[in-house]
N, C-alpha and C positions, 0 to 999 in steps of 0.2 A: 504494500500500500504506500503510495507516495505521500509527500507532505501535504499537497493540495487536497487529496482525498481524505486524509486524516483530519485536516482543518474543517472540511465540510461535514464530516461525520460528527465532530465535536460540536460544531454549531447546531446541527440538527438535534443532537442529544440535549443540548442546553435549551433549545426552543421547546422540545417535548417536555422536559422537566419543568420549565416555566409555565407551560400550559396546564400541566397537572396540578400545580400548586396555586393556580389562580383562584380568586374568590368566586368567579362564575362557575368554575368546575366544582368547587366545594358545594355550592348551592345546588347544582344539578345532581350531584351524588346524594345530597340530603333528600331531595325530592324522590329520587329512585329508592332510597331506603324507606321512605314513608309509604310509597306504593307497594313495595315488597312486604312490609309489615301488614298493610291493609289486606293484601291478597292472602297472606298466611293466616290472618284471623278469619277470613271468609272460607277457607278451605275446610271441606268436611272432615270431621274427626272419626267417622265411622270406618272401621276396618273390616266390616263384614263382607264387602265385595272381594277383597283380597283373600280373606279367610275362606270364602266359598270356592274360589278357584283352586285351592289346594287341600280341600277337605276330604278328598277321596282316599280310600285305603291304598297302601303301597302294594305293588305286585312285583314279584320276582320275574325277571326276564330269563328265558332259557337261552343259553348260548348254543348256537349250532356249530357242529364240527364242520370244518371246511371240506368241501367235496373235492375229491380227486377226479380230474378229467382226463 
């Protein structure tokens, strides 16, 4: 990597770090956290649907011997 490419990479990294630490970004993340919390509170707590899918008895599978051709 040449010096010019390294300088460009450093400048891009500094710009990205500056964006992530801006007040606008913090406010946007706070709004997303509020939405996530609200959706989590609205999620159904009933696990009967999942329990019903796996409530059947376990059955042993018979392994077949390979056939010689």
